[in-house]
C-alpha positions in Angstrom: -12.9 29.2 0.9 -11.0 27.6 -1.7 -12.3 25.7 -4.6 -12.0 22.7 -3.5 -13.8 23.2 -0.2 -16.6 25.2 -1.6 -17.1 22.0 -3.9 -17.2 19.6 -1.0 -20.1 22.3 0.7 -22.0 22.3 -2.2 -21.8 18.7 -2.7 -23.0 17.6 1.0 -25.8 20.9 0.3 -27.2 18.6 -2.6 -26.9 15.5 -0.1 -29.2 17.5 2.2 -31.3 18.7 -0.5 -32.3 15.3 -1.5 -32.8 14.4 1.8 -35.1 17.4 2.4 -37.0 16.9 -0.8 -37.8 13.5 0.3 -38.8 14.8 3.4 -41.4 17.2 1.9 -42.8 15.0 -0.4 -43.3 12.3 2.4 -44.9 15.0 4.5 -47.2 16.4 1.5 -48.4 12.7 1.0 -49.5 12.7 4.3 -51.7 15.6 4.4 -49.8 19.0 4.4 -47.9 19.2 7.8 -49.7 16.7 9.3 -48.6 13.4 10.8 -50.1 10.1 9.3 -50.5 6.9 11.6 -48.8 4.8 8.9 -45.6 7.3 8.6 -43.0 7.3 11.2 -41.7 10.6 12.2 -38.9 12.0 10.0 -35.7 13.2 11.6 -34.7 16.5 10.7 -31.8 17.1 8.4 -28.4 17.0 10.3 -25.9 20.0 10.0 -23.6 19.3 6.9 -20.5 18.7 8.9 -21.7 15.9 11.7 -22.2 12.8 9.3 -25.1 11.9 11.3 -26.3 10.5 7.9 -23.9 7.8 8.3 -24.6 5.5 11.1 -22.3 5.2 14.3 -21.2 1.8 14.6 -20.7 0.1 18.0 -17.1 -0.1 18.8 -15.4 -3.1 21.2 -11.6 -2.8 22.3 -9.1 -2.0 22.3 -9.3 -5.9 22.2 -6.2 -7.6 24.3 -3.8 -10.0 22.6 -1.8 -12.7 23.9 1.8 -13.4 22.8 2.5 -14.6 19.3 3.0 -18.2 21.3 -0.7 -18.5 22.0 -2.1 -21.9 21.3 -5.3 -20.2 20.2 -3.4 -17.6 18.2 -5.5 -15.0 20.3 -3.8 -11.8 19.2 -4.0 -9.5 16.3 -3.5 -11.2 13.0 -0.7 -9.7 11.1 0.3 -7.6 14.1 2.8 -4.9 12.5 6.4 -6.1 12.7 7.5 -2.6 12.6 8.9 -1.2 16.4 6.2 1.5 16.5 6.9 2.5 19.7 9.9 4.0 18.7 8.4 5.9 16.6 5.6 7.2 18.9 3.3 4.8 17.6 0.6 2.6 18.8 -1.1 -0.2 17.2 -4.6 -1.5 18.5 -7.2 -3.5 17.5 -10.9 -2.9 17.6 -14.4 -5.0 17.0 -17.0 -3.0 15.6 -20.6 -3.8 14.3 -24.0 -2.2 13.1 -26.2 -2.4 10.4 -25.3 -1.7 6.9 -27.7 -1.8 3.6 -26.9 -3.8 0.4 -26.9 -1.9 -2.7 -27.5 -2.8 -6.0 -23.9 -1.9 -7.3 -22.3 -2.9 -10.1 -19.8 -5.8 -9.9 -17.1 -4.0 -11.6 -16.4 -0.7 -13.7 -14.4 -0.6 -16.9 -11.1 2.0 -17.1 -13.0 4.9 -19.1 -16.4 4.6 -19.4 -18.6 6.0 -16.7 -22.7 5.6 -16.4 -24.8 8.7 -17.8 -26.2 8.5 -14.5 -25.3 7.0 -11.1 -28.3 5.2 -9.9 -28.2 3.3 -6.8 -31.0 1.3 -5.1 -31.2 -0.4 -1.7 -32.0 -4.1 -2.0 -31.9 -5.1 1.6 -31.6 -2.1 4.2 -30.5 -2.6 7.8 -28.4 -6.2 7.6 -26.4 -6.5 10.9 -22.7 -7.3 10.6 -19.7 -7.3 12.9 -16.3 -7.1 11.4 -12.8 -5.5 13.0 -10.3 -2.8 12.3 -6.8 -2.3 13.2 -5.4 1.3 13.9 -2.1 2.5 14.0 -1.7 6.2 15.3 0.7 8.6 16.7 0.3 8.5 20.9 1.2 12.2 21.0 -1.3 14.4 20.1 1.0 17.2 18.9 2.4 14.8 16.2 -1.1 13.9 14.8 -1.9 16.0 11.5 -5.3 15.4 11.9 -5.7 12.9 8.4 -6.7 9.7 9.1 -6.1 7.1 5.9 -8.3 4.3 5.9 -7.1 1.1 3.9 -9.6 -1.1 2.5 -7.9 -4.9 3.2 -7.1 -6.4 -0.1 -8.4 -9.9 0.1 -7.4 -11.4 -3.3 -5.0 -13.8 -1.8 -7.2 -15.1 1.1 -6.3 -12.6 4.1 -6.4 -9.1 4.6 -3.6 -7.3 2.7 -2.5 -4.0 4.1 -0.5 -3.4 1.0 -0.8 0.4 1.2 0.5 0.4 4.6 3.6 -1.7 3.4 4.5 0.8 1.1 3.8 4.3 2.7 4.2 3.2 6.3 7.9 5.3 6.7 5.8 8.4 5.0 3.0 8.0 7.3 4.8 7.6 10.5 7.2 10.8 10.0 4.0 13.0 8.6 2.0 12.0 11.9 -0.8 10.3 10.0 -3.3 7.9 11.6 -3.7 4.6 9.6 -6.5 2.3 9.9 -7.0 -1.1 8.1 -10.5 -2.4 8.1 -11.8 -6.2 7.2 -15.0 -5.3 4.8 -15.0 -8.4 2.7 -15.8 -12.1 3.6 -12.8 -13.7 1.5 -10.5 -11.9 4.3 -12.9 -13.7 7.1 -14.3 -16.9 6.3 -11.8 -17.8 3.5 -10.7 -21.5 4.6 -8.2 -22.5 2.3 -5.5 -24.6 3.7 -2.8 -23.3 5.2 -4.1 -19.7 4.5 -7.6 -19.3 5.9 -8.8 -16.3 6.6 -9.2 -14.7 10.0 -11.9 -17.4 11.4 -9.6 -19.9 10.4 -6.5 -18.3 11.8 -8.1 -18.0 15.0 -11.7 -18.9 15.8 -11.3 -17.9 19.6 -10.5 -14.5 18.5 -12.3 -13.9 15.2 -15.0 -16.6 15.3 -18.1 -14.2 15.8 -17.0 -11.9 13.0 -19.8 -11.4 10.0 -19.7 -9.2 7.1 -22.5 -11.1 5.1 -25.4 -12.0 7.3 -26.9 -13.9 4.3 -26.5 -11.0 1.8 -25.1 -12.3 -1.4 -21.5 -11.3 -2.4 -20.0 -8.5 -0.4 -23.0 -6.0 -1.1 -22.7 -4.6 2.7 -19.0 -3.8 2.4 -19.6 -0.2 1.2 -22.0 0.9 4.3 -19.2 -1.0 6.5 -16.4 1.0 4.8 -18.3 4.2 5.4 -19.2 3.6 9.1 -15.1 3.0 9.6 -14.8 6.6 8.8 -18.0 7.3 11.2 -16.2 5.5 13.9 -12.8 7.5 13.3 -14.5 10.7 13.5 -16.9 10.2 16.2 -15.8 7.5 18.6 -12.9 8.9 20.4 -11.4 5.5 21.7 -10.8 4.5 18.0 -8.3 7.1 17.9 -7.1 7.6 21.4 -9.2 10.8 21.5 -7.4 12.4 18.6 -9.0 15.2 16.7 -9.7 14.0 13.2 -9.9 16.6 10.6 -10.0 14.6 7.2 -10.3 11.4 6.0 -8.4 9.7 3.0 -9.8 6.2 1.7 -7.4 3.9 0.2 -7.8 0.6 -1.8 -5.0 -1.6 -3.5 -5.8 -4.0 -6.5 -8.9 -5.6 -6.0 -9.9 -3.2 -3.2 -9.3 0.1 -5.4 -11.9 -1.5 -8.1 -14.3 -1.8 -4.7 -13.5 1.9 -4.0 -14.2 3.2 -7.8 -17.8 1.5 -7.2 -17.8 3.3 -4.1 -16.8 6.9 -5.4 -19.3 6.4 -8.4 -22.2 5.2 -6.4 -22.2 4.9 -2.7 -20.3 8.1 -1.8 -22.8 10.7 -3.2 -25.1 9.4 -0.6 -22.7 9.5 2.3 -20.0 11.7 1.7 -17.7 11.0 4.5 -14.6 10.9 2.9 -12.7 13.7 2.1 -10.5 12.2 -0.9 -9.9 8.9 -2.3 -6.5 7.2 -3.3 -6.5 3.9 -5.7 -3.5 2.1 -6.0 -2.3 -0.2 -9.1 -6.1 -0.6 -10.3 -7.5 2.1 -12.4 -11.3 2.1 -12.5 -13.1 4.8 -14.1 -14.3 7.5 -11.5 -16.4 10.6 -11.2 -14.8 14.0 -10.9 -17.6 15.6 -9.2 -17.4 15.1 -5.7 -13.8 15.2 -4.2 -10.2 14.5 -5.3 -9.2 11.3 -6.4 -5.8 10.0 -7.7 -5.2 6.6 -9.3 -1.4 5.7 -8.7 -0.6 2.9 -11.2 2.2 0.8 -12.4 3.6 -0.4 -15.4 1.9 -3.7 -14.9 -1.9 -1.7 -15.4 -0.2 -0.7 -18.9 0.1 -4.4 -20.4 -2.8 -4.3 -22.5 -4.0 -2.0 -25.5 -7.3 -1.8 -23.8 -6.0 -0.4 -20.7 -3.5 2.2 -22.9 -6.7 3.2 -24.9 -8.9 3.8 -22.0 -7.0 6.1 -19.4 -9.2 9.1 -18.2 -8.1 12.5 -18.3 -7.0 14.6 -15.4 -9.3 17.2 -14.0 -9.1 19.5 -11.0 -10.3 16.5 -9.0 -9.0 13.5 -10.7 -5.6 12.6 -11.6 -3.7 9.3 -13.1 0.0 8.7 -12.7 1.8 5.7 -14.2 5.0 4.9 -12.9 7.5 3.2 -15.4 9.3 0.1 -14.3 7.4 -0.9 -11.0 4.8 -3.4 -11.1 1.4 -4.5 -9.3 3.2 -6.6 -6.8 6.9 -5.3 -6.4 9.3 -6.4 -4.0 8.1 -3.9 -1.1 4.7 -5.5 -1.3 6.4 -8.9 -1.0 8.7 -8.1 1.9 6.0 -6.0 3.9 4.3 -9.5 4.4 6.6 -12.0 4.7 7.8 -11.9 8.3 4.4 -12.0 9.4 3.3 -14.7 7.2 6.0 -16.8 8.5 4.9 -16.4 11.8 1.2 -16.6 11.7 0.8 -19.2 8.8 4.0 -20.8 8.9 6.4 -22.0 6.0 3.3 -23.7 4.4 1.7 -20.4 4.2 4.7 -18.8 2.6 5.5 -20.1 -0.6 8.4 -18.9 -2.6 8.4 -16.6 -5.2 8.7 -17.8 -8.8 7.8 -16.6 -12.5 4.4 -17.9 -13.8 5.7 -17.7 -17.5 9.6 -18.3 -17.4 11.0 -20.0 -14.1 14.3 -18.8 -15.0 13.1 -15.1 -15.0 13.6 -13.0 -11.7 10.6 -11.2 -10.5 9.9 -8.0 -8.2 10.8 -4.7 -9.5 13.2 -2.4 -7.2 11.8 0.8 -8.9 10.7 2.6 -5.5 6.7 2.7 -6.7 6.4 3.6 -2.9 8.2 6.9 -3.1 5.8 7.9 -5.9 2.6 6.9 -3.6 4.2 9.0 -1.0 4.1 11.7 -3.2 0.7 11.3 -4.4 -0.6 10.9 -0.6 1.0 14.2 0.1 -0.5 15.8 -2.9 -4.3 14.7 -1.9 -3.6 16.3 1.7 -2.5 19.5 0.4 -5.2 19.3 -1.9 -7.7 18.6 0.6 -6.5 21.4 3.3 -5.6 24.1 0.7 -7.3 23.3 -2.5 -3.9 22.9 -4.5 -4.0 20.9 -7.5 -1.7 18.0 -7.6 0.5 18.2 -10.9 -0.2 15.9 -13.9 2.0 13.4 -15.1 3.2 12.5 -18.7 1.7 9.4 -20.4 3.6 6.0 -21.6 4.8 6.7 -24.7 3.4 4.1 -27.4 3.8 2.3 -30.6 1.0 0.9 -32.4 -2.3 1.8 -32.5 -5.9 0.3 -31.8 -5.6 -3.1 -30.8 -1.9 -3.1 -31.1 -1.1 -0.1 -28.8 1.8 -1.2 -26.6 4.3 1.1 -24.5 7.3 2.0 -26.1 10.5 1.1 -24.8 14.3 2.2 -24.7 17.7 1.0 -25.7 17.5 -1.3 -22.5 13.8 -2.7 -23.1 12.9 -0.2 -20.5 9.4 1.7 -20.8 9.4 5.2 -22.0 7.2 8.3 -21.0 5.2 8.2 -17.6 6.9 8.9 -14.3 10.5 8.0 -14.9 12.3 7.4 -11.5 16.0 7.2 -11.3 16.1 3.4 -11.3 14.8 3.9 -15.2 16.6 7.1 -16.0 19.8 5.5 -14.8 19.2 1.6 -15.3 20.9 -1.3 -13.8 18.4 -3.6 -14.9 15.3 -4.5 -17.4 12.2 -3.9 -15.7 9.9 -5.5 -18.1 5.8 -6.3 -16.8 5.0 -8.4 -19.5 6.7 -11.3 -18.2 5.6 -12.8 -14.8 2.3 -11.9 -14.3 1.7 -9.1 -11.4 4.8 -9.3 -10.0 6.6 -8.2 -13.2 10.6 -9.3 -13.8 13.5 -7.6 -12.8 16.8 -8.8 -14.8 19.8 -7.1 -13.7 22.2 -5.7 -16.4 25.5 -8.0 -17.0 28.8 -7.1 -15.7 30.3 -5.4 -19.5 26.8 -3.5 -19.5 27.2 -1.7 -16.5 30.9 -1.0 -16.9 30.3 0.5 -20.5 27.1 2.8 -18.7 29.0 4.1 -15.7 32.6 4.7 -16.1 33.1 5.4 -12.7 31.1 5.4 -9.5 31.0 9.2 -9.0 29.7 9.0 -12.5 26.9 6.5 -11.3 25.8 8.9 -8.0 26.1 11.7 -10.0 23.5 10.3 -12.8 21.1 9.2 -10.1 21.4 12.5 -7.7 20.4 14.3 -11.3 17.5 12.2 -11.7 16.0 12.0 -8.1 16.4 15.7 -8.1 14.4 16.3 -11.5 11.7 13.8 -9.7 11.8 16.2 -7.0 11.4 19.2 -9.0 8.6 17.6 -10.7 6.6 16.7 -7.9 6.5 13.1 -8.0 9.0 12.0 -5.2 9.4 13.9 -1.9 13.1 15.2 -1.1 13.2 12.6 2.1 12.2 9.5 -0.3 14.8 10.8 -2.6 17.5 10.9 -0.4 17.1 7.2 0.1 17.7 6.7 -3.6 21.0 8.6 -3.6 22.3 6.8 -0.1 21.5 3.6 -2.1 23.3 4.4 -5.2 26.2 5.8 -2.8 26.3 2.5 -1.1 26.1 0.2 -4.5 29.3 -1.0 -6.1 28.2 0.8 -9.7 30.9 1.8 -11.7 33.8 0.3 -9.5 34.4 -2.6 -12.0 33.2 -5.2 -9.5 31.5 -8.3 -10.2 28.1 -9.4 -8.1 27.2 -12.9 -8.0 24.2 -14.6 -6.5 25.1 -13.9 -2.6 25.6 -10.2 -3.8 22.5 -9.3 -6.0 19.8 -7.5 -4.9 17.9 -9.2 -7.7 16.1 -12.6 -6.8 12.5 -14.6 -6.1 12.3 -14.4 -2.5 12.8 -18.0 -0.8 12.4 -19.1 2.4 16.2 -20.4 2.6 18.1 -17.9 0.5 19.1 -14.2 0.9 22.0 -11.9 -0.7 23.5 -8.9 0.7 21.8 -6.6 -2.0 18.3 -8.2 -0.6 19.4 -8.2 3.1 20.3 -4.4 2.9 17.0 -3.5 1.3 15.1 -5.7 3.8 17.1 -3.7 6.6 16.2 -0.2 5.1 12.7 -1.6 4.9 12.4 -1.5 8.8 13.8 2.3 9.2 15.4 1.0 12.6 15.6 3.7 14.8 19.6 4.5 15.2 20.0 1.8 12.8 23.0 3.3 10.7 25.4 0.8 12.4 23.0 -2.3 10.6 23.3 -0.6 7.3 26.8 0.0 7.4 27.3 -3.6 8.2 25.7 -5.0 5.4 27.4 -2.1 3.1 30.3 -3.9 4.0 29.6 -7.5 3.7 28.1 -6.5 0.4 31.6 -4.6 -0.8 33.5 -7.6 0.2 31.4 -10.2 -1.6 31.5 -8.3 -4.6 35.3 -8.4 -4.4 35.5 -11.9 -3.6 33.4 -12.8 -6.7 35.9 -10.0 -8.7 39.0 -12.4 -7.7 40.2 -16.0 -7.6 41.6 -18.3 -5.2 42.7 -17.5 -1.4 42.0 -13.8 -2.2 38.2 -14.3 -2.9 38.1 -16.8 0.0 39.4 -13.8 2.2 37.1 -11.6 0.9 34.1 -13.9 1.5 35.7 -14.8 4.8 35.3 -11.0 5.6 31.8 -10.7 4.5 31.2 -13.3 6.7 32.2 -11.6 9.8 30.7 -8.7 8.7 27.4 -10.8 8.7 27.9 -12.0 12.0 28.6 -8.6 13.7 25.3 -7.8 11.8 23.4 -10.4 13.6 24.7 -9.2 16.7 23.5 -5.8 16.0 19.9 -6.9 15.0 19.7 -8.9 18.6 20.9 -5.5 20.1 18.4 -3.8 18.2 15.4 -6.2 19.3 16.7 -6.3 23.2 16.5 -2.7 23.2 12.9 -2.6 21.3 14.1 -1.1 18.2 13.1 -4.0 16.2 10.3 -6.1 16.6 11.0 -10.0 17.4 9.1 -10.9 14.2 11.3 -8.6 12.0 14.5 -9.5 14.0 14.1 -13.2 13.6 13.8 -12.7 9.7 16.7 -10.4 9.3 19.0 -13.0 11.3 17.6 -16.0 9.0 18.5 -14.0 6.1 22.0 -13.1 6.9 22.4 -17.1 8.0 21.3 -17.9 4.4 24.0 -15.6 3.3 26.7 -17.0 5.4 26.0 -20.7 4.2 26.2 -19.7 1.0 29.4 -17.8 0.9 30.6 -20.7 3.0 30.4 -23.2 0.0 31.9 -20.8 -2.3 
């Protein structure tokens, strides 16, 4: 038995011991082994591995959906824009209901200070609720790896955001995980903001019966709802199509990670149904005596002296990783929601990006935070199954002290220390998370600096390859993800002495009427189209010809731009073919063609 398995067993024995003690006290008060008329009979303590201490909710579904043209929008909100069937996966939505306790859990935790004890009391017991979950799972039991990850939907934007899914979907699918996102909080259900309502505002026909508060203040029922989601995954066969669940991992991003911090500290000791927890881009202080916990943070979470002064130490069951050059809300977070927002909320609910501190600064870093997130999930999976402890990551290098403590920066103004991926070790831009709020900033180097840094294309690719391999060796990037970065470098124009103008750069705010060949390539890669190499190659050819057009003048430039336009038109035809064959969803195909047409329009005007 591994140390971790032993620790989990002891933890559950403690829970049972507490419950047994409570039973013994009750029986003693009732006169020895007798049964008092006013005291209800007490059920026997269940075995430690059947999770009977968590109620099993009533699950309805899968809930049928109409088409996206439905007048009442009677379909799954934010239904995935990924062509899951081509990867052997299916998406299904379920409603579930039961009774949840309202606890006296604090509203939030600081970044380092834990209470000396972890008291928790039930304020109101057995409050009825009804909510929903969306499940994405393998259709072939042989592909399932036995682990289901459950994401606590982020509701900061007034809707259910699946921000872990959009970052980690490729890893989850290729490794055979099942995925669930649960609507645990009221703002994702009842928010009534114009053009951006919650589930009930989106489709009262479909979601009008959902209620996760039932008169209780705040989101006090959310913790038991999260526990009962795991119980449904473990105990209600139809939720996962009969797949046998061995392990359950809980995940939350930003405000949801803050809620999960409370869950770990106060609730999970009562209902230990999760085997590990991952906190994404929020680092509350959490205990390390129950289950493995990992915090995967961006540079945004190191913006203040307070956060840098209050980082919890790593222990065998708790690790904190920071990713230099990454932001709280990077380009993948926005990219992963754009097409479904346009489909479900329209243009009015899909505003352009902008920098909150300086409109001239470009937002959304390209540093692949998702690669580190994938590696963290992989390490948690190993720790749950073998007890292997994840590696510790370097902390940021700092300057100053106390209230003036800040992240130290290199000569390019990029952060020093932490996990520095190839995008920081072999930089092409400044990623400064002190600008633009949570989206962060991404400002490309000028051509002169790029030509000085990289004397040839082979030089640039070689340096990127070395940096990727170092990250793989350190355990912070998985080999498959590292290859994606190397392929990106090989397709780039760095080291060729070419210029990359507006319709070429992979750097811009998101705008519904704009794109560039760099942005289009990244968006095409995001969809991971089955047998989609021809799509990537067409974008790469358009990208190179666009750069050559910017690097010359007169009729020669125009010829290059026209060639790029032809490649983009060919790309659009490939998108249409992939859509017809089911390798792209209609939602994704519509957006990619829209982007290609926006670039064509821009190039025609040059």
